[in-house]
C-alpha positions as a Markdown table, in Angstrom:
| # | Residue | x | y | z |
|---|---|---|---|---|
| 1 | Unk | 87.4 | 60.9 | 21.4 |
| 2 | Unk | 84.4 | 63.3 | 21.1 |
| 3 | Unk | 83.9 | 64.5 | 17.6 |
| 4 | Unk | 83.3 | 68.2 | 17.6 |
| 5 | Unk | 80.7 | 69.8 | 15.3 |
| 6 | Unk | 81.5 | 73.0 | 13.4 |
| 7 | Unk | 78.2 | 74.6 | 14.4 |
| 8 | Unk | 74.7 | 74.0 | 15.5 |
| 9 | Unk | 73.7 | 74.2 | 11.8 |
| 10 | Unk | 75.4 | 70.9 | 11.2 |
| 11 | Unk | 73.4 | 69.4 | 14.1 |
| 12 | Unk | 70.1 | 70.5 | 12.6 |
| 13 | Unk | 71.1 | 69.5 | 9.1 |
| 14 | Unk | 72.0 | 66.1 | 10.3 |
| 15 | Unk | 68.6 | 65.8 | 11.9 |
| 16 | Unk | 66.8 | 66.7 | 8.7 |
| 17 | Unk | 68.9 | 64.3 | 6.7 |
| 18 | Unk | 68.1 | 61.6 | 9.2 |
| 19 | Unk | 64.4 | 62.6 | 8.8 |
| 20 | Unk | 64.4 | 62.3 | 5.0 |
| 21 | Unk | 65.9 | 58.9 | 5.2 |
| 22 | Unk | 63.3 | 57.7 | 7.5 |
| 23 | Unk | 60.5 | 59.2 | 5.4 |
| 24 | Unk | 61.6 | 57.0 | 2.5 |
| 25 | Unk | 60.5 | 53.9 | 4.5 |
| 26 | Unk | 57.1 | 52.5 | 4.2 |
| 27 | Unk | 56.7 | 52.6 | 8.0 |
| 28 | Unk | 54.9 | 55.6 | 9.6 |
| 29 | Unk | 57.2 | 57.6 | 11.9 |
| 30 | Unk | 56.1 | 60.2 | 14.4 |
| 31 | Unk | 58.4 | 63.2 | 15.1 |
| 32 | Unk | 57.9 | 64.9 | 18.5 |
| 33 | Unk | 58.3 | 68.6 | 19.1 |
| 34 | Unk | 59.2 | 68.2 | 22.8 |
| 35 | Unk | 62.2 | 66.6 | 24.5 |
| 36 | Unk | 64.1 | 66.7 | 27.8 |
| 37 | Unk | 66.9 | 65.0 | 29.7 |
| 38 | Unk | 65.1 | 62.4 | 31.8 |
| 39 | Unk | 68.0 | 60.4 | 33.4 |
| 40 | Unk | 71.7 | 61.0 | 34.2 |
| 41 | Unk | 74.0 | 58.5 | 35.8 |
| 42 | Unk | 77.8 | 57.8 | 36.1 |
| 43 | Unk | 79.9 | 54.8 | 35.4 |
| 44 | Unk | 83.2 | 53.7 | 36.9 |
| 45 | Unk | 85.4 | 56.5 | 38.1 |
| 46 | Unk | 89.0 | 56.9 | 39.3 |
| 47 | Unk | 89.8 | 58.1 | 42.8 |
| 48 | Unk | 93.2 | 59.4 | 43.9 |
| 49 | Unk | 94.1 | 58.5 | 47.5 |
| 50 | Unk | 97.0 | 59.5 | 49.7 |
| 51 | Unk | 98.8 | 57.3 | 52.2 |
| 52 | Unk | 101.4 | 58.2 | 54.8 |
| 53 | Unk | 104.5 | 55.9 | 55.1 |
| 54 | Unk | 105.5 | 54.3 | 58.4 |
| 55 | Unk | 107.9 | 57.1 | 59.1 |
| 56 | Unk | 104.9 | 59.4 | 59.5 |
| 57 | Unk | 106.4 | 62.0 | 57.1 |
| 58 | Unk | 106.6 | 60.8 | 53.5 |
| 59 | Unk | 103.5 | 60.0 | 51.6 |
| 60 | Unk | 102.4 | 58.5 | 48.3 |
| 61 | Unk | 99.4 | 58.6 | 46.0 |
| 62 | Unk | 97.6 | 55.7 | 44.4 |
| 63 | Unk | 94.6 | 55.2 | 42.3 |
| 64 | Unk | 91.5 | 53.1 | 42.9 |
| 65 | Unk | 88.4 | 52.6 | 40.7 |
| 66 | Unk | 84.8 | 52.6 | 42.0 |
| 67 | Unk | 81.3 | 52.5 | 40.6 |
| 68 | Unk | 79.6 | 55.8 | 40.9 |
| 69 | Unk | 76.2 | 54.4 | 39.6 |
| 70 | Unk | 74.7 | 54.6 | 43.1 |
| 71 | Unk | 75.1 | 58.4 | 43.3 |
| 72 | Unk | 71.7 | 59.8 | 42.4 |
| 73 | Unk | 71.5 | 62.8 | 40.1 |
| 74 | Unk | 68.5 | 65.2 | 40.3 |
| 75 | Unk | 67.2 | 66.9 | 37.2 |
| 76 | Unk | 65.5 | 70.2 | 37.8 |
| 77 | Unk | 63.4 | 70.8 | 34.7 |
| 78 | Unk | 62.4 | 74.3 | 35.9 |
| 79 | Unk | 65.9 | 75.7 | 36.5 |
| 80 | Unk | 67.4 | 73.3 | 33.9 |
| 81 | Unk | 70.1 | 72.0 | 36.2 |
| 82 | Unk | 71.5 | 68.5 | 36.7 |
| 83 | Unk | 73.4 | 67.7 | 39.9 |
| 84 | Unk | 74.2 | 65.1 | 42.5 |
| 85 | Unk | 73.2 | 66.2 | 46.0 |
| 86 | Unk | 75.5 | 63.6 | 47.6 |
| 87 | Unk | 78.9 | 64.6 | 46.4 |
| 88 | Unk | 81.4 | 62.1 | 45.1 |
| 89 | Unk | 84.3 | 61.1 | 47.4 |
| 90 | Unk | 87.3 | 63.4 | 47.8 |
| 91 | Unk | 90.0 | 62.7 | 45.2 |
| 92 | Unk | 87.6 | 61.6 | 42.5 |
| 93 | Unk | 88.8 | 62.5 | 39.0 |
| 94 | Unk | 85.9 | 64.5 | 37.5 |
| 95 | Unk | 87.9 | 65.3 | 34.3 |
| 96 | Unk | 87.4 | 61.8 | 32.9 |
| 97 | Unk | 83.8 | 60.7 | 33.4 |
| 98 | Unk | 81.8 | 58.1 | 31.5 |
| 99 | Unk | 78.1 | 58.9 | 32.0 |
| 100 | Unk | 74.7 | 57.8 | 30.7 |
| 101 | Unk | 72.3 | 60.5 | 29.6 |
| 102 | Unk | 68.7 | 59.5 | 28.6 |
| 103 | Unk | 66.4 | 61.9 | 26.7 |
| 104 | Unk | 62.6 | 62.0 | 26.2 |
| 105 | Unk | 61.3 | 61.0 | 22.8 |
| 106 | Unk | 64.8 | 59.9 | 21.8 |
| 107 | Unk | 66.0 | 63.5 | 21.6 |
| 108 | Unk | 69.6 | 64.1 | 20.4 |
| 109 | Unk | 72.0 | 64.9 | 23.2 |
| 110 | Unk | 74.8 | 67.4 | 22.4 |
| 111 | Unk | 77.6 | 68.8 | 24.6 |
| 112 | Unk | 78.4 | 72.5 | 24.5 |
| 113 | Unk | 82.2 | 72.8 | 24.7 |
| 114 | Unk | 84.6 | 75.6 | 24.6 |
| 115 | Unk | 87.2 | 75.7 | 21.8 |
| 116 | Unk | 90.7 | 77.2 | 22.1 |
| 117 | Unk | 89.3 | 80.7 | 21.3 |
| 118 | Unk | 86.8 | 80.4 | 24.1 |
| 119 | Unk | 83.8 | 80.2 | 21.7 |
| 120 | Unk | 81.1 | 77.6 | 22.0 |
| 121 | Unk | 81.4 | 74.5 | 19.9 |
| 122 | Unk | 79.0 | 71.5 | 19.8 |
| 123 | Unk | 79.8 | 67.8 | 20.1 |
| 124 | Unk | 77.6 | 64.8 | 19.9 |
| 125 | Unk | 77.2 | 63.0 | 23.2 |
| 126 | Unk | 78.4 | 59.3 | 23.3 |
| 127 | Unk | 78.0 | 57.0 | 26.2 |
| 128 | Unk | 81.5 | 55.6 | 25.6 |
| 129 | Unk | 83.3 | 58.9 | 25.5 |
| 130 | Unk | 85.2 | 60.3 | 28.5 |
| 131 | Unk | 83.8 | 63.8 | 29.4 |
| 132 | Unk | 85.4 | 66.5 | 31.5 |
| 133 | Unk | 83.0 | 67.5 | 34.3 |
| 134 | Unk | 85.7 | 69.2 | 36.4 |
| 135 | Unk | 83.7 | 72.4 | 35.7 |
| 136 | Unk | 79.9 | 72.7 | 35.1 |
| 137 | Unk | 79.1 | 71.6 | 31.6 |
| 138 | Unk | 76.2 | 72.7 | 29.3 |
| 139 | Unk | 74.2 | 69.9 | 27.8 |
| 140 | Unk | 71.6 | 70.3 | 25.1 |
| 141 | Unk | 68.9 | 67.9 | 23.9 |
| 142 | Unk | 67.3 | 68.6 | 20.5 |
| 143 | Unk | 63.9 | 67.3 | 19.5 |
| 144 | Unk | 63.6 | 65.0 | 16.6 |
| 145 | Unk | 62.2 | 67.7 | 14.3 |
| 146 | Unk | 65.3 | 69.7 | 14.8 |
| 147 | Unk | 63.2 | 72.7 | 15.6 |
| 148 | Unk | 64.3 | 73.3 | 19.2 |
| 149 | Unk | 66.3 | 72.2 | 22.2 |
| 150 | Unk | 66.5 | 72.4 | 26.0 |
| 151 | Unk | 69.8 | 73.3 | 27.6 |
| 152 | Unk | 70.9 | 72.2 | 31.0 |
| 153 | Unk | 73.9 | 72.9 | 33.2 |
| 154 | Unk | 75.3 | 69.6 | 34.5 |
| 155 | Unk | 77.3 | 69.6 | 37.8 |
| 156 | Unk | 79.3 | 66.6 | 39.0 |
| 157 | Unk | 80.0 | 67.5 | 42.6 |
| 158 | Unk | 83.0 | 66.2 | 44.4 |
| 159 | Unk | 83.8 | 66.6 | 48.1 |
| 160 | Unk | 86.8 | 68.8 | 48.8 |
| 161 | Unk | 87.2 | 67.1 | 52.3 |
| 162 | Unk | 87.6 | 63.5 | 53.1 |
| 163 | Unk | 84.5 | 63.5 | 55.3 |
| 164 | Unk | 86.3 | 62.2 | 58.4 |
| 165 | Unk | 88.2 | 65.4 | 59.1 |
| 166 | Unk | 87.3 | 67.4 | 62.2 |
| 167 | Unk | 88.4 | 70.9 | 63.1 |
| 168 | Unk | 88.1 | 72.1 | 66.7 |
| 169 | Unk | 87.3 | 75.7 | 67.6 |
| 170 | Unk | 87.7 | 77.1 | 71.1 |
| 171 | Unk | 85.3 | 79.8 | 72.4 |
| 172 | Unk | 86.0 | 81.6 | 75.7 |
| 173 | Unk | 83.2 | 82.6 | 78.1 |
| 174 | Unk | 84.2 | 84.7 | 81.1 |
| 175 | Unk | 81.2 | 83.6 | 83.1 |
| 176 | Unk | 82.6 | 80.0 | 83.2 |
| 177 | Unk | 86.0 | 80.8 | 84.7 |
| 178 | Unk | 85.0 | 79.9 | 88.3 |
| 179 | Unk | 82.6 | 77.1 | 87.4 |
| 180 | Unk | 83.9 | 73.6 | 88.3 |
| 181 | Unk | 82.1 | 70.3 | 87.5 |
| 182 | Unk | 79.6 | 71.0 | 84.7 |
| 183 | Unk | 77.2 | 69.5 | 82.2 |
| 184 | Unk | 76.1 | 71.0 | 78.9 |
| 185 | Unk | 72.6 | 70.0 | 77.7 |
| 186 | Unk | 70.2 | 71.0 | 74.9 |
| 187 | Unk | 66.5 | 71.6 | 75.4 |
| 188 | Unk | 65.4 | 71.7 | 71.7 |
| 189 | Unk | 67.9 | 74.1 | 70.1 |
| 190 | Unk | 68.6 | 76.1 | 73.3 |
| 191 | Unk | 71.9 | 75.2 | 75.1 |
| 192 | Unk | 72.3 | 75.3 | 78.8 |
| 193 | Unk | 75.2 | 74.7 | 81.1 |
| 194 | Unk | 74.8 | 73.4 | 84.6 |
| 195 | Unk | 77.9 | 73.6 | 86.9 |
| 196 | Unk | 79.1 | 73.9 | 90.4 |
| 197 | Unk | 79.8 | 77.4 | 91.8 |
| 198 | Unk | 80.1 | 78.4 | 95.4 |
| 199 | Unk | 79.1 | 74.9 | 96.5 |
| 200 | Unk | 75.8 | 74.9 | 94.5 |
| 201 | Unk | 74.6 | 73.9 | 91.1 |
| 202 | Unk | 74.0 | 77.0 | 89.0 |
| 203 | Unk | 72.3 | 77.3 | 85.7 |
| 204 | Unk | 73.5 | 79.2 | 82.6 |
| 205 | Unk | 71.6 | 79.7 | 79.4 |
| 206 | Unk | 73.6 | 80.5 | 76.2 |
| 207 | Unk | 72.3 | 83.8 | 74.9 |
| 208 | Unk | 74.0 | 84.7 | 71.7 |
| 209 | Unk | 77.7 | 84.9 | 72.4 |
| 210 | Unk | 77.5 | 84.8 | 76.2 |
| 211 | Unk | 76.3 | 82.6 | 79.0 |
| 212 | Unk | 73.6 | 84.2 | 81.1 |
| 213 | Unk | 73.2 | 83.0 | 84.7 |
| 214 | Unk | 69.7 | 82.1 | 85.9 |
| 215 | Unk | 68.5 | 82.9 | 89.4 |
| 216 | Unk | 67.7 | 79.3 | 90.4 |
| 217 | Unk | 70.3 | 77.2 | 92.2 |
| 218 | Unk | 70.3 | 73.6 | 93.3 |
| 219 | Unk | 72.4 | 71.2 | 95.5 |
| 220 | Unk | 76.0 | 70.7 | 94.5 |
| 221 | Unk | 75.4 | 67.3 | 92.8 |
| 222 | Unk | 72.2 | 68.3 | 91.0 |
| 223 | Unk | 74.1 | 69.1 | 87.8 |
| 224 | Unk | 74.6 | 65.3 | 87.3 |
| 225 | Unk | 70.9 | 64.8 | 87.3 |
| 226 | Unk | 69.9 | 67.1 | 84.4 |
| 227 | Unk | 67.9 | 65.6 | 81.5 |
| 228 | Unk | 65.4 | 66.9 | 79.0 |
| 229 | Unk | 62.0 | 65.6 | 77.9 |
| 230 | Unk | 59.1 | 67.1 | 76.0 |
| 231 | Unk | 60.5 | 70.6 | 75.9 |
| 232 | Unk | 61.4 | 70.7 | 79.6 |
| 233 | Unk | 64.6 | 70.6 | 81.6 |
| 234 | Unk | 64.4 | 68.2 | 84.5 |
| 235 | Unk | 66.6 | 68.2 | 87.6 |
| 236 | Unk | 66.7 | 65.9 | 90.7 |
| 237 | Unk | 67.3 | 68.2 | 93.7 |
| 238 | Unk | 67.6 | 66.0 | 96.8 |
| 239 | Unk | 64.4 | 63.9 | 96.5 |
| 240 | Unk | 62.4 | 66.5 | 94.4 |
| 241 | Unk | 62.0 | 66.4 | 90.7 |
| 242 | Unk | 62.0 | 69.9 | 89.3 |
| 243 | Unk | 61.3 | 71.0 | 85.7 |
| 244 | Unk | 61.5 | 74.2 | 83.7 |
| 245 | Unk | 60.9 | 75.2 | 80.1 |
| 246 | Unk | 63.4 | 78.1 | 80.1 |
| 247 | Unk | 65.9 | 77.4 | 82.9 |
| 248 | Unk | 64.6 | 80.4 | 84.8 |
| 249 | Unk | 61.2 | 79.4 | 86.2 |
| 250 | Unk | 61.0 | 76.0 | 87.9 |
| 251 | Unk | 58.2 | 73.9 | 89.4 |
| 252 | Unk | 58.2 | 70.7 | 91.4 |
| 253 | Unk | 56.6 | 67.7 | 89.6 |
| 254 | Unk | 57.2 | 65.0 | 92.1 |
| 255 | Unk | 59.0 | 63.7 | 95.2 |
| 256 | Unk | 60.6 | 60.2 | 95.4 |
| 257 | Unk | 62.8 | 59.1 | 98.2 |
| 258 | Unk | 65.7 | 56.8 | 97.4 |
| 259 | Unk | 66.7 | 58.0 | 94.0 |
| 260 | Unk | 70.4 | 58.7 | 93.6 |
| 261 | Unk | 70.5 | 60.2 | 90.1 |
| 262 | Unk | 68.1 | 61.2 | 87.3 |
| 263 | Unk | 70.1 | 59.8 | 84.4 |
| 264 | Unk | 68.0 | 60.1 | 81.2 |
| 265 | Unk | 64.8 | 60.4 | 79.3 |
| 266 | Unk | 63.1 | 59.0 | 76.2 |
| 267 | Unk | 60.3 | 60.7 | 74.4 |
| 268 | Unk | 57.8 | 59.6 | 77.1 |
| 269 | Unk | 59.7 | 58.4 | 80.3 |
| 270 | Unk | 62.1 | 59.7 | 82.8 |
| 271 | Unk | 64.7 | 57.3 | 84.2 |
| 272 | Unk | 66.5 | 57.4 | 87.5 |
| 273 | Unk | 69.0 | 55.2 | 89.5 |
| 274 | Unk | 68.3 | 54.1 | 93.0 |
| 275 | Unk | 70.6 | 52.3 | 95.4 |
| 276 | Unk | 69.2 | 49.0 | 94.3 |
| 277 | Unk | 68.0 | 49.5 | 90.7 |
| 278 | Unk | 66.3 | 51.7 | 88.1 |
| 279 | Unk | 63.0 | 53.5 | 88.2 |
| 280 | Unk | 61.0 | 55.2 | 85.5 |
| 281 | Unk | 58.2 | 57.8 | 85.4 |
| 282 | Unk | 55.7 | 58.3 | 82.6 |
| 283 | Unk | 54.0 | 61.3 | 84.2 |
| 284 | Unk | 56.8 | 63.9 | 84.5 |
| 285 | Unk | 58.1 | 62.5 | 87.8 |
| 286 | Unk | 54.9 | 62.4 | 89.8 |
| 287 | Unk | 54.9 | 58.6 | 90.2 |
| 288 | Unk | 57.7 | 56.1 | 89.8 |
| 289 | Unk | 57.8 | 52.4 | 88.9 |
| 290 | Unk | 60.7 | 50.0 | 89.4 |
| 291 | Unk | 62.3 | 48.6 | 86.2 |
| 292 | Unk | 63.2 | 45.0 | 85.8 |
| 293 | Unk | 66.9 | 44.0 | 85.4 |
| 294 | Unk | 68.3 | 40.8 | 83.9 |
| 295 | Unk | 71.4 | 41.0 | 86.2 |
| 296 | Unk | 72.5 | 42.1 | 89.7 |
| 297 | Unk | 71.9 | 45.7 | 90.4 |
| 298 | Unk | 75.5 | 45.7 | 91.8 |
| 299 | Unk | 76.6 | 46.0 | 88.2 |
| 300 | Unk | 74.8 | 49.3 | 87.6 |
| 301 | Unk | 77.2 | 52.3 | 87.2 |
| 302 | Unk | 77.7 | 54.7 | 90.0 |
| 303 | Unk | 80.0 | 57.3 | 88.4 |
| 304 | Unk | 80.4 | 59.2 | 85.2 |
| 305 | Unk | 76.9 | 58.0 | 84.2 |
| 306 | Unk | 75.9 | 58.6 | 80.5 |
| 307 | Unk | 72.6 | 57.9 | 78.7 |
| 308 | Unk | 71.8 | 57.7 | 75.0 |
| 309 | Unk | 68.3 | 57.3 | 73.5 |
| 310 | Unk | 68.3 | 56.0 | 69.9 |
| 311 | Unk | 64.9 | 56.1 | 68.1 |
| 312 | Unk | 64.2 | 52.9 | 66.1 |
| 313 | Unk | 64.5 | 53.3 | 62.3 |
| 314 | Unk | 61.8 | 50.7 | 61.7 |
| 315 | Unk | 59.3 | 50.8 | 64.5 |
| 316 | Unk | 57.5 | 53.9 | 65.6 |
| 317 | Unk | 57.4 | 54.8 | 69.4 |
| 318 | Unk | 60.3 | 52.4 | 69.9 |
| 319 | Unk | 63.7 | 53.4 | 71.4 |
| 320 | Unk | 67.0 | 51.7 | 72.2 |
| 321 | Unk | 68.2 | 53.0 | 75.6 |
| 322 | Unk | 71.9 | 52.8 | 76.5 |
| 323 | Unk | 73.2 | 53.4 | 80.0 |
| 324 | Unk | 77.0 | 53.6 | 80.3 |
| 325 | Unk | 79.2 | 54.5 | 83.3 |
| 326 | Unk | 81.9 | 53.4 | 85.7 |
| 327 | Unk | 81.8 | 51.3 | 88.9 |
| 328 | Unk | 84.7 | 50.0 | 90.9 |
| 329 | Unk | 87.1 | 50.8 | 88.1 |
| 330 | Unk | 85.2 | 49.0 | 85.4 |
| 331 | Unk | 83.0 | 50.2 | 82.6 |
| 332 | Unk | 79.4 | 49.2 | 82.8 |
| 333 | Unk | 77.0 | 49.0 | 79.9 |
| 334 | Unk | 73.3 | 48.3 | 80.0 |
| 335 | Unk | 70.7 | 48.3 | 77.3 |
| 336 | Unk | 66.9 | 48.4 | 77.0 |
| 337 | Unk | 64.4 | 48.5 | 74.2 |
| 338 | Unk | 61.5 | 50.8 | 75.2 |
| 339 | Unk | 58.3 | 50.1 | 73.2 |
| 340 | Unk | 55.4 | 52.5 | 73.6 |
| 341 | Unk | 52.9 | 51.4 | 70.9 |
| 342 | Unk | 49.5 | 50.1 | 72.0 |
| 343 | Unk | 49.7 | 46.6 | 73.3 |
| 344 | Unk | 53.5 | 46.7 | 73.8 |
| 345 | Unk | 55.0 | 44.9 | 76.8 |
| 346 | Unk | 57.6 | 46.4 | 79.1 |
| 347 | Unk | 61.1 | 45.2 | 78.3 |
| 348 | Unk | 64.0 | 44.3 | 80.7 |
| 349 | Unk | 67.3 | 46.2 | 81.1 |
| 350 | Unk | 70.0 | 43.9 | 79.9 |
| 351 | Unk | 73.6 | 44.0 | 81.2 |
| 352 | Unk | 76.6 | 43.5 | 78.9 |
| 353 | Unk | 78.9 | 41.4 | 81.2 |
| 354 | Unk | 82.6 | 41.1 | 80.8 |
| 355 | Unk | 83.4 | 38.7 | 78.0 |
| 356 | Unk | 86.9 | 37.1 | 77.6 |
| 357 | Unk | 86.2 | 36.7 | 73.9 |
| 358 | Unk | 85.4 | 40.4 | 73.4 |
| 359 | Unk | 88.7 | 42.1 | 72.8 |
| 360 | Unk | 87.0 | 45.5 | 72.1 |
| 361 | Unk | 85.1 | 46.2 | 75.3 |
| 362 | Unk | 84.8 | 49.8 | 76.4 |
| 363 | Unk | 87.9 | 50.7 | 78.6 |
| 364 | Unk | 87.3 | 52.2 | 82.0 |
| 365 | Unk | 88.3 | 55.8 | 81.1 |
| 366 | Unk | 88.5 | 58.3 | 83.8 |
| 367 | Unk | 85.8 | 61.0 | 83.6 |
| 368 | Unk | 84.1 | 58.9 | 80.9 |
| 369 | Unk | 81.6 | 60.8 | 78.6 |
| 370 | Unk | 79.4 | 59.0 | 76.0 |
| 371 | Unk | 77.1 | 60.5 | 73.4 |
| 372 | Unk | 75.1 | 59.3 | 70.4 |
| 373 | Unk | 76.9 | 60.3 | 67.2 |
| 374 | Unk | 77.2 | 59.2 | 63.6 |
| 375 | Unk | 74.6 | 56.4 | 64.0 |
| 376 | Unk | 76.4 | 54.9 | 66.9 |
| 377 | Unk | 78.0 | 55.8 | 70.3 |
| 378 | Unk | 81.1 | 57.9 | 70.8 |
| 379 | Unk | 83.2 | 57.9 | 74.0 |
| 380 | Unk | 86.2 | 59.7 | 75.3 |
| 381 | Unk | 87.9 | 60.3 | 78.7 |
| 382 | Unk | 91.2 | 59.7 | 80.4 |
| 383 | Unk | 93.9 | 61.8 | 78.8 |
| 384 | Unk | 91.7 | 62.7 | 75.8 |
| 385 | Unk | 94.0 | 61.0 | 73.4 |
| 386 | Unk | 91.5 | 58.5 | 71.9 |
| 387 | Unk | 87.9 | 58.5 | 70.8 |
| 388 | Unk | 86.1 | 55.2 | 70.9 |
| 389 | Unk | 83.0 | 54.4 | 68.9 |
| 390 | Unk | 80.5 | 51.6 | 69.0 |
| 391 | Unk | 78.2 | 50.7 | 66.0 |
| 392 | Unk | 76.5 | 47.8 | 67.8 |
| 393 | Unk | 74.8 | 49.6 | 70.7 |
| 394 | Unk | 77.7 | 49.3 | 73.1 |
| 395 | Unk | 78.9 | 45.8 | 72.7 |
| 396 | Unk | 82.2 | 46.5 | 71.0 |
| 397 | Unk | 84.2 | 49.7 | 70.9 |
| 398 | Unk | 86.8 | 50.5 | 68.3 |
| 399 | Unk | 89.2 | 53.5 | 68.3 |
| 400 | Unk | 88.5 | 56.2 | 65.8 |
| 401 | Unk | 91.8 | 57.4 | 64.6 |
| 402 | Unk | 90.3 | 60.1 | 62.4 |
| 403 | Unk | 88.8 | 61.9 | 65.4 |
| 404 | Unk | 91.4 | 63.5 | 67.6 |
| 405 | Unk | 91.3 | 66.5 | 69.9 |
| 406 | Unk | 93.7 | 69.3 | 69.3 |
| 407 | Unk | 96.7 | 69.4 | 71.6 |
| 408 | Unk | 95.4 | 72.8 | 72.8 |
| 409 | Unk | 92.6 | 71.1 | 74.6 |
| 410 | Unk | 95.1 | 69.6 | 76.9 |
| 411 | Unk | 95.9 | 66.0 | 77.6 |
| 412 | Unk | 95.6 | 66.0 | 81.4 |
| 413 | Unk | 92.7 | 63.9 | 82.8 |
| 414 | Unk | 90.0 | 66.2 | 84.1 |
| 415 | Unk | 86.2 | 66.2 | 84.7 |
| 416 | Unk | 84.5 | 67.5 | 81.5 |
| 417 | Unk | 81.2 | 67.5 | 79.7 |
| 418 | Unk | 80.4 | 66.4 | 76.1 |
| 419 | Unk | 77.2 | 66.8 | 74.1 |
| 420 | Unk | 76.2 | 67.1 | 70.4 |
| 421 | Unk | 73.4 | 69.3 | 69.0 |
| 422 | Unk | 70.9 | 68.8 | 66.2 |
| 423 | Unk | 73.5 | 70.0 | 63.7 |
| 424 | Unk | 75.9 | 67.2 | 64.7 |
| 425 | Unk | 78.3 | 69.7 | 66.3 |
| 426 | Unk | 80.1 | 68.3 | 69.4 |
| 427 | Unk | 80.8 | 70.5 | 72.4 |
| 428 | Unk | 83.3 | 69.8 | 75.1 |
| 429 | Unk | 84.2 | 71.9 | 78.2 |
| 430 | Unk | 86.6 | 71.1 | 81.1 |
| 431 | Unk | 86.0 | 71.7 | 84.7 |
| 432 | Unk | 87.3 | 75.1 | 85.8 |
| 433 | Unk | 88.0 | 76.3 | 82.2 |
| 434 | Unk | 86.3 | 79.2 | 80.6 |
| 435 | Unk | 86.6 | 77.5 | 77.1 |
| 436 | Unk | 84.0 | 75.5 | 75.2 |
| 437 | Unk | 85.4 | 73.5 | 72.3 |
| 438 | Unk | 83.3 | 72.7 | 69.3 |
| 439 | Unk | 83.9 | 70.5 | 66.3 |
| 440 | Unk | 82.1 | 68.3 | 63.8 |
| 441 | Unk | 83.0 | 65.5 | 61.4 |
| 442 | Unk | 83.0 | 67.1 | 58.0 |
| 443 | Unk | 80.6 | 64.7 | 56.4 |
| 444 | Unk | 78.1 | 65.2 | 59.3 |
| 445 | Unk | 77.7 | 68.7 | 58.1 |
| 446 | Unk | 77.1 | 67.8 | 54.5 |
| 447 | Unk | 73.5 | 68.6 | 53.5 |
| 448 | Unk | 71.5 | 66.4 | 51.2 |
| 449 | Unk | 68.7 | 68.0 | 49.1 |
| 450 | Unk | 65.7 | 65.9 | 49.6 |
| 451 | Unk | 63.8 | 67.3 | 46.6 |
| 452 | Unk | 64.1 | 65.2 | 43.4 |
| 453 | Unk | 63.1 | 66.7 | 40.0 |
| 454 | Unk | 62.1 | 64.6 | 37.1 |
| 455 | Unk | 60.4 | 65.3 | 33.8 |
């Protein structure tokens, strides 16, 4: 148990007594005027978890222990605050914490507690004592001379959500009521919606709380061929490649016969499907080059085509490109590594063939939509009952039982669009509906302060 001190006078007196004892030695001892907390870390903590029984109704609680030493604590010496920017998991018991506190110049660490009357009382810190951090706790560190101290407020932050929770919100837009097939896309932070209205592809730009229709229209299937690159929207309209910075003013950047769909873009290249392969353009669509494939072009997708560009975490100017879609009732997945550094060689598109040993291939979901999310790929379609995720760039796909769409979204298969923004918010909208649904995994919205403070 922590031994409480009667007052700060006892702390100072103890320091002077300790000083006089040391002075009786023949060794020379230096007593420093300054001190500070220089390190703070946690030990093993308890976490309370809940589980639901097989009947789906009753539940129970059990306790597990885990090491919290990997959770970094920042020390702001200016504001005198100690805190963990990455909160501990939900259910962690912060009322019984073993922690390690290190001080500069061997300063004496003291906890400022509240007694039963609500007055401050002091207690020596011990690395073996259990401390209550369920509320912010004041921590003092006295210098060796006993002439002064620095006081901090220590916060042990614990998530109040599991992190895998997702709440869906529906927003209605009257402008979308008569728009059928559609695609939502982001150009930077600006959201656009391309959809079919009156037999043509129309363009909407989200302006505050309403979609504003642009004057430009395209052929009916053009909405499928909308991509973004370098601050521009690109559309394949018949054989013409068009681009716009704002969705309002468009210019033609190239003409290429034989392209069936513009399906994606990296930071430097546009990609399009043809009847017998894939082509790319490094000059905004002015000229096109055939891409090499490691398998028959008959395995390229023709419907519900999705593209994800994943920047490499280790190599600059390198991207993993994933092409996913349907053909003849089967899911088709292709992958390419695009390297743009000086001296790099062009890589081949690789097909993931059906494998009898892979029990977790992507199912051929009607109206399939795939996006990059949570350091992987996220897919949904069919009756909207199940999300699938891939953490190995499209080889295996596992169901994500934590992510489920609300029943209000509807479980009837229908063409729809799905996209995520820079804040990791997912947007979905069905053909013919005036609603746009949005949601985000709770932990994808947790911010981490990148600024560390030391002594």
